C-alpha positions in Angstrom: -34.6 4.2 -0.8 -33.7 1.1 1.7 -34.4 2.0 5.3 -30.4 1.4 5.8 -29.6 3.7 3.0 -32.1 6.3 4.5 -30.4 5.8 7.9 -27.2 7.1 6.4 -28.6 9.9 4.6 -30.1 11.5 7.9 -27.6 10.7 10.7 -26.4 14.4 10.8 -30.0 15.6 10.8 -31.1 14.0 14.2 -28.7 16.7 16.2 -31.3 19.3 15.0 -34.2 17.4 16.2 -35.9 17.7 19.7 -34.9 19.5 22.7 -32.5 17.2 23.7 -30.5 17.9 21.1 -30.0 21.3 22.1 -26.6 20.4 23.6 -25.5 18.6 20.5 -26.6 21.8 18.5 -24.4 24.3 20.8 -21.1 22.3 20.7 -21.5 22.8 17.2 -21.9 26.2 17.4 -18.9 26.6 19.3 -17.1 24.9 17.0 -18.7 27.5 14.0 -22.0 26.2 13.2 -24.9 28.5 12.1 -28.6 27.7 11.9 -28.2 27.2 8.2 -25.6 25.0 8.8 -28.0 22.3 10.9 -29.8 21.9 7.8 -27.1 20.5 5.6 -25.2 17.1 5.5 -21.8 17.2 7.7 -19.3 16.2 5.8 -16.0 15.1 7.1 -12.4 16.0 5.9 -10.2 12.9 7.2 -6.9 14.8 7.0 -3.4 12.7 7.2 -1.4 15.7 7.8 1.6 15.6 9.7 5.1 17.2 9.6 6.9 13.7 10.3 7.2 13.2 6.8 7.4 15.0 3.2 4.6 12.7 1.9 2.2 14.2 4.3 3.5 17.6 5.0 1.2 19.5 2.4 -1.9 17.6 3.4 -3.2 20.7 5.9 -3.5 22.7 2.6 -5.1 20.0 0.8 -7.6 19.2 3.3 -9.1 23.2 3.6 -9.6 22.7 -0.2 -11.7 19.7 0.3 -13.6 21.5 3.2 -14.3 24.6 0.5 -15.3 22.2 -2.2 -17.8 20.7 0.4 -18.9 23.7 1.5 -19.6 25.5 -1.7 -21.7 22.0 -3.3 -24.0 22.3 0.1 -22.5 20.5 2.6 -21.2 21.7 6.4 -17.7 20.3 6.1 -15.5 20.0 9.1 -11.7 18.9 9.2 -10.3 16.0 11.5 -7.0 14.2 11.4 -5.7 11.1 12.0 -2.0 9.3 12.4 1.0 8.9 9.7 4.0 6.9 10.2 6.5 7.6 7.6 7.8 4.4 6.5 11.1 5.4 5.4 12.0 7.1 8.3 11.0 4.0 10.4 13.0 2.0 8.1 15.9 -0.6 9.2 15.2 0.2 13.2 12.6 -0.7 15.9 10.2 1.9 14.5 9.1 -0.2 11.3 7.0 -2.6 14.1 4.5 0.5 14.2 4.0 0.5 10.5 1.8 -2.0 9.1 0.0 -1.6 12.6 -0.8 1.9 11.7 -2.8 1.2 8.9 -5.2 -0.3 11.5 -5.2 2.5 13.9 -5.8 4.9 10.6 -9.0 2.9 9.5 -10.2 2.6 13.1 -9.8 6.4 13.9 -11.5 7.4 11.0 -14.1 5.1 11.8 -14.4 6.3 15.2 -14.9 9.7 14.3 -17.1 9.4 11.3 -19.5 7.2 13.3 -19.3 9.1 16.9 -19.9 12.3 14.8 -22.6 10.8 12.7 -21.2 12.3 9.3 -23.2 11.6 6.1 -19.9 11.8 3.8 -16.2 12.2 3.7 -13.1 12.9 1.7 -9.9 11.1 3.0 -6.6 12.7 1.8 -3.4 10.3 2.2 0.2 10.3 1.5 2.4 7.8 3.0 1.9 3.9 2.4 -0.4 2.9 5.2 -2.6 6.3 5.0 -4.2 5.0 1.4 -5.4 1.7 2.3 -6.2 2.9 6.1 -8.5 5.3 4.7 -9.7 2.8 2.1 -10.3 0.3 4.9 -12.9 2.6 6.9 -14.5 4.0 3.8 -15.6 0.2 2.9 -16.5 0.1 6.9 -18.6 2.6 6.9 -20.1 2.5 4.0 -20.6 6.6 3.5 -20.3 8.3 0.5 -16.4 9.0 0.4 -13.7 10.3 -2.0 -10.2 9.2 -1.3 -8.0 12.0 -2.6 -3.6 11.0 -2.9 -1.6 13.6 -1.7 0.6 13.1 -4.7 4.3 11.9 -5.5 7.5 13.9 -4.4 9.7 15.1 -7.5 12.8 13.1 -7.9 16.0 14.2 -6.6 18.8 15.6 -8.4 22.5 14.7 -7.9 25.2 14.9 -10.6 23.0 15.3 -13.2 20.8 12.1 -12.6 17.8 11.7 -10.7 17.8 10.0 -7.4 15.4 8.9 -4.6 14.9 7.6 -1.4 15.9 4.3 -2.7 19.1 5.4 -4.1 20.2 6.5 -0.5 19.4 3.1 1.2 21.6 1.6 -1.7 24.2 4.3 -1.1 24.8 2.7 2.4 25.8 -0.8 0.9 28.0 1.0 -1.9 29.9 3.0 1.2 29.9 -0.3 3.2 31.8 -1.5 0.3 34.1 1.3 -0.4 32.5 2.4 -3.4 31.7 5.9 -2.4 33.4 7.8 0.3 31.5 9.8 3.2 31.2 13.3 1.0 29.5 11.3 -1.4 27.0 9.4 0.8 26.1 12.6 2.6 25.5 14.1 -1.1 22.7 11.7 -1.8 21.6 11.9 1.8 20.8 15.9 1.1 19.3 15.5 -2.2 17.4 12.4 -2.6 14.2 14.0 -1.1 13.4 17.7 -2.8 10.4 18.4 -0.6 6.7 17.6 -0.4 5.1 14.3 -1.6 5.3 10.4 -1.3 8.4 8.3 -2.5 8.6 8.5 -6.3 9.0 5.2 -7.7 6.1 2.6 -8.0 6.5 1.9 -4.8 3.7 1.2 -2.1 2.4 4.8 -1.7 2.0 5.2 -5.8 1.2 1.5 -6.2 -1.9 1.7 -4.0 -2.9 5.3 -5.4 -2.6 3.8 -8.7 -4.9 0.7 -7.4 -7.3 3.1 -5.5 -8.0 5.1 -8.8 -8.5 1.5 -10.6 -11.2 0.9 -8.0 -13.0 4.0 -8.9 -12.7 5.7 -5.4 -10.6 8.5 -6.3 -10.9 11.2 -9.2 -9.4 10.1 -12.6 -6.1 11.2 -12.9 -5.3 12.0 -9.4 -3.0 9.2 -8.4 -0.6 10.5 -10.8 -0.9 14.2 -10.2 2.4 15.3 -8.2 2.5 16.7 -5.0 3.5 20.2 -6.1 1.1 20.2 -9.0 -1.4 23.4 -8.3 -4.1 21.3 -9.8 -3.7 18.9 -6.5 -5.6 21.4 -4.6 -8.3 21.6 -7.4 -8.8 17.3 -7.2 -9.3 18.0 -3.4 -11.8 20.9 -4.0 -13.4 18.3 -6.7 -13.4 15.7 -4.5 -15.5 17.8 -1.4 -17.9 18.6 -4.1 -18.3 15.0 -5.3 -19.3 13.7 -1.8 -22.8 16.0 -2.1 -22.9 14.6 -5.5 -22.6 10.8 -4.1 -24.9 11.4 -1.3 -27.6 13.3 -3.7 -27.5 10.1 -5.9 -27.4 7.6 -3.2 -24.2 6.2 -4.5 -21.9 4.3 -1.6 -18.5 2.7 -1.3 -19.7 -0.6 -1.7 -21.6 0.0 -4.9 -18.1 0.9 -6.2 -15.9 -1.4 -4.4 -17.0 -4.5 -5.8 -15.4 -7.9 -7.1 -14.7 -6.3 -10.5 -13.3 -3.3 -9.2 -11.0 -5.3 -7.1 -9.9 -7.2 -10.2 -9.4 -3.9 -12.0 -7.0 -2.9 -9.1 -5.1 -5.6 -9.5 -4.7 -5.7 -13.3 -3.5 -1.7 -12.7 -0.9 -2.9 -10.2 0.3 -5.9 -12.4 0.9 -3.8 -15.3 2.8 -1.0 -13.7 4.9 -3.7 -11.6 3.7 -2.6 -8.3 4.5 -3.3 -4.9 4.1 -6.3 -3.2 2.3 -4.4 -0.2 -0.4 -4.4 -2.9 -1.5 -8.1 -1.6 -1.8 -7.4 2.1 -3.6 -3.9 1.2 -6.0 -5.0 -1.3 -7.0 -8.1 0.7 -8.2 -5.9 3.8 -9.9 -3.4 1.7 -11.7 -6.1 0.2 -12.5 -7.5 3.6 -13.7 -4.4 4.5 -16.6 -4.5 2.1 -17.5 -8.0 2.3 -15.7 -8.7 -1.2 -14.3 -12.2 -1.4 -10.9 -11.6 -2.6 -7.9 -14.2 -2.6 -4.4 -14.8 -3.8 -6.1 -17.4 -6.4 -7.6 -13.8 -7.9 -4.1 -12.1 -7.9 -2.7 -15.4 -9.8 -5.8 -15.3 -12.5 -5.0 -11.8 -13.4 -1.1 -11.8 -13.6 -1.4 -14.5 -16.0 -3.4 -12.3 -18.4 -1.6 -9.3 -17.9 1.7 -8.1 -19.3 4.2 -5.6 -17.3 4.7 -2.6 -19.3 5.9 0.2 -17.2 9.6 1.1 -17.0 9.2 2.5 -13.4 11.6 2.3 -10.3 12.8 0.3 -8.8 13.3 -2.0 -11.4 12.9 0.3 -14.0 14.1 3.9 -15.4 11.3 6.3 -14.3 9.2 7.6 -11.7 5.4 8.6 -10.8 5.9 12.1 -12.1 7.9 10.8 -15.7 4.4 9.0 -16.0 2.3 11.7 -15.3 4.0 13.6 -17.9 3.0 10.7 -20.7 -0.7 10.6 -19.7 -0.3 9.4 -16.1 -2.4 6.6 -14.5 -5.8 7.2 -16.8 -3.5 6.7 -19.9 -2.2 3.1 -18.8 -5.7 2.2 -17.9 -7.0 3.5 -21.3 -4.8 1.1 -22.8 -5.7 -2.1 -20.4 -9.4 -1.2 -21.5 -8.8 -1.2 -25.1 -7.0 -4.4 -24.6 -9.8 -6.0 -22.7 -8.5 -6.3 -19.5 -10.4 -4.1 -17.2 -14.2 -4.3 -16.5 -15.1 -0.9 -18.1 -18.9 -1.3 -16.6 -17.7 -0.9 -13.0 -19.2 2.3 -11.3 -16.9 5.3 -10.1 -16.9 8.1 -7.7 -18.0 10.4 -10.6 -21.1 8.6 -10.9 -20.0 7.5 -14.3 -18.4 3.9 -15.5 -14.8 3.8 -15.5 -15.2 3.6 -19.5 -17.3 6.5 -19.3 -14.1 8.4 -17.5 -11.3 7.2 -19.7 -13.9 8.2 -22.9 -13.0 12.0 -21.9 -9.0 11.7 -21.0 -6.2 11.2 -23.3 -4.2 8.3 -24.1 -0.2 8.3 -23.8 1.7 10.7 -25.2 3.2 9.7 -28.9 6.6 8.4 -28.7 6.9 8.2 -24.9 8.9 5.2 -23.5 7.7 5.3 -19.8 5.2 2.7 -21.2 6.6 0.0 -23.1 5.2 -1.2 -26.5 2.2 -3.4 -26.0 4.1 -6.1 -28.1 7.4 -5.5 -26.2 6.4 -5.7 -22.8 9.2 -5.5 -20.0 7.3 -9.1 -19.2 4.6 -11.2 -20.9 3.1 -11.6 -17.4 2.3 -9.8 -14.3 6.0 -9.5 -11.9 3.8 -10.1 -8.5 4.0 -14.1 -7.8 2.1 -15.9 -5.5 4.4 -19.2 -4.5 3.5 -21.9 -2.4 5.0 -25.2 -1.3 6.2 -26.7 1.9 7.9 -23.6 3.5 5.0 -21.5 2.3 1.4 -23.7 2.2 -0.7 -20.5 2.7 1.6 -18.8 0.2 4.6 -16.2 -0.1 4.9 -13.2 -2.7 7.7 -12.3 -4.7 8.3 -9.7 -7.3 10.0 -10.8 -10.4 10.7 -7.6 -12.4 13.7 -7.0 -13.6 14.9 -10.6 -12.4 16.7 -12.7 -15.2 17.0 -15.4 -12.7 13.7 -17.5 -12.0 15.2 -20.3 -10.0 17.3 -20.3 -7.2 18.9 -23.2 -4.7 21.1 -22.2 -1.7 22.0 -22.8 1.6 19.6 -21.4 4.2 21.1 -19.0 6.4 19.0 -18.4 9.2 18.4 -15.7 11.7 15.5 -14.5 14.2 15.5 -11.0 13.3 16.2 -8.0 10.7 18.9 -6.8 13.1 21.2 -10.1 13.1 20.4 -10.6 9.2 21.8 -6.9 8.7 24.8 -7.2 10.9 25.6 -10.5 9.1 25.3 -8.7 5.7 27.6 -5.6 6.7 30.2 -8.0 7.9 30.2 -10.0 4.5 29.1 -13.0 5.9 26.4 -13.6 3.4 28.0 -14.9 0.1 26.7 -16.0 -3.7 24.6 -18.6 -3.4 23.1 -18.1 0.1 19.6 -17.9 0.9 18.9 -15.6 3.7 16.2 -16.1 5.8 14.5 -13.8 8.2 11.5 -14.8 10.4 9.9 -14.2 13.4 9.2 -11.2 11.6 5.8 -11.7 10.3 2.4 -9.9 11.9 2.0 -11.6 15.2 6.3 -12.2 15.2 7.5 -9.0 14.6 4.8 -7.7 15.6 3.9 -5.7 12.7 5.5 -7.5 9.8 8.2 -4.7 9.1 9.7 -4.2 6.1 13.2 -5.3 4.8 14.3 -2.4 2.4 17.6 -1.8 4.4 19.1 -5.5 4.3 17.2 -5.8 0.5 19.7 -2.4 -0.2 22.9 -3.5 1.0 22.6 -6.5 -0.7 21.8 -4.7 -4.3 24.4 -2.3 -3.0 27.1 -5.1 -1.9 26.4 -6.4 -5.7 24.6 -9.6 -4.8 21.3 -8.4 -6.2 20.4 -12.0 -8.0 23.2 -13.8 -6.3 21.4 -14.0 -3.2 18.1 -15.1 -2.7 16.3 -13.3 0.7 13.2 -15.1 2.2 11.0 -13.9 5.4 7.9 -13.7 7.0 7.9 -9.9 7.1 7.5 -8.0 4.0 9.5 -5.7 1.7 9.1 -1.8 0.7 7.8 -1.6 -2.6 11.2 -0.1 -3.1 13.0 -3.6 -2.8 14.3 -5.7 -5.6 16.2 -8.6 -6.0 15.4 -12.2 -5.6 13.2 -11.4 -2.6 10.2 -13.7 -1.0 8.3 -12.2 1.7 5.0 -12.9 3.4 5.5 -16.6 3.9 2.7 -17.7 5.7 1.6 -19.4 8.0 4.6 -17.4 9.8 7.4 -18.5 12.2 5.4 -17.3 15.4 2.4 -19.6 14.7 4.2 -22.3 13.9 4.8 -22.2 10.7 7.4 -24.3 8.1 9.8 -21.5 8.1 10.2 -21.8 12.1 11.6 -25.5 11.3 14.1 -24.3 9.0 17.8 -24.6 9.8 21.2 -23.2 8.5 22.6 -25.2 6.2 19.0 -26.9 4.8 18.6 -26.6 1.1 16.2 -24.3 -0.1 14.6 -24.4 -3.6 12.6 -21.2 -5.3 10.9 -21.7 -9.0 8.9 -18.7 -9.8 8.1 -20.4 -13.3 6.5 -23.5 -11.4 5.2 -21.2 -8.2 7.3 -23.1 -5.8 9.4 -22.4 -2.5 10.7 -25.5 -0.8 12.9 -26.7 1.7 14.8 -30.1 0.8 13.9 -31.7 4.1 12.4 -35.1 4.6 8.4 -35.4 6.1 9.9 -37.3 8.8 12.7 -34.7 9.7 10.2 -31.9 9.8 7.9 -33.7 11.6 10.6 -34.5 14.4 11.4 -30.5 14.4 7.9 -29.8 14.8 7.5 -31.7 17.6 10.5 -30.2 19.3 9.5 -26.5 18.6 8.1 -24.3 21.3 6.2 -21.3 20.5 8.0 -18.0 21.3 6.6 -15.7 23.8 5.2 -12.8 21.6 7.5 -9.5 21.8 5.2 -6.4 22.8 3.5 -7.5 25.9 1.3 -3.9 26.4 0.3 -1.4 24.4 -0.8 -0.7 20.8 2.0 -3.5 19.4 0.6 -5.9 21.8 -3.1 -5.5 20.7 -2.2 -5.7 17.3 -0.1 -9.3 17.8 -2.9 -10.5 19.8 -5.6 -9.8 17.3 -3.7 -9.9 13.6 -4.4 -12.6 11.4 -2.2 -14.4 8.6 -0.3 -12.2 6.1 -2.4 -14.4 3.6 -5.9 -12.8 4.9 -4.5 -9.2 4.4 -2.9 -9.0 8.0 -6.4 -7.6 9.3 -7.5 -7.2 13.2 -10.9 -7.8 12.7 -11.4 -11.2 11.0 -13.7 -12.4 14.1 -15.5 -15.3 12.0 -12.3 -17.0 11.6 -11.1 -17.2 15.5 
């Protein structure tokens, strides 16, 4: 055993050594520890329970099950909490500025507790979008034996005999604005879209990242697709508590699992499922926490090899619960492994390889249509594209699932905030052929890189999906669809070329050539650059100001600890 790993194994045990440790033991006795507990590994359960969102409102029960599992396996477990920002509730107003920064707060707070309390390992349980990557970033940093459990997806809502979800609510606002539905119909959508506990049901960000983490090997096989209200979800958490002790005993650490090949597996699954563009941000940040060299080039290399085979919302028909019913994420991974698109030799939290885990699990249900036939995919390659050009030298990202149009040329209408752009859409000022540009909403400029689900849903609700392009240095919800390009980098706040774009400029977007350019001469761009002055950051104190000062480019995952590039 290396000295580094030996130190990890004995962190909690130093509490019981020497007379000077008596105060430490006294504090723990006050928390319920006995003499026997001091002989056991101290196992944390990082819970993201909260009542502010249905995504996480059941996680207190799950945390207790994880604690029970760790205790049964011989650990001394303790539950602690971290925060959650509900993306769907924060959407469309000032609250969205806190969403992406909350990922760093989650990671930092779990690191602080596990480091401060000198825990030997932990289970982390997440739900809403930022909780999964936040937990995994902390796991990568601390490199303590750990297992992640996803709280699970919500059931679809029901209205007039049809399934609806949270995106239905946002799009209903656009339909109401156009007079297609009345007040009562809008209210009915509102009341039925979210029937209970669990994260948003389509292949949006929460389900995307849960599936990615399972492919990464950091969660129990099958757990990413088990619905929140399924009884087995509690058993998964109990198993996770037991599993941490097994990882500790066998000296298996997160960085043994979260390798470059494991991240390639995660990207492969995201591409096959048609996941959220937020996967770029979060997988890059998770890789950075483990010192794995991951870049946009890796996403592109894998995209070219992996077909989009899942008919899942927002661009498809089904939701995560439907995928669960036909075999779940493991069945999809089993298919991808059979097609030699996954690294089957990657180690996982079970202590077995990915291939060994999948060998024990069934494949897709016969006759199902949630996953397409291999020879008839929704798209021959992955739907998540990286675009580059004079508008985005570091890159921009686009989700091309469900898109018949792959090229778009139009006239820029430029806005410096989502609010002003939304007002223009609602006033019918955005028309077919326009390129709606929302800038100064990047990681620094937002701050916090807010999502644009509201404005994209309005565009779709007004019947302009695919007829209007939207580009931004902000980002999009996993529920967004249409011809939308986000993560434009460098962002406007740092002087990126998007800051130099003007109303009336022609913008060309070509996903086939993977280019995004403005038709402006180099001389004119140089003139505009010389006349440009950096705006003051919009936050001057508190969490958002600290975030804006520290955050990196979205092309590097929008992390706050990229210090070697200062």
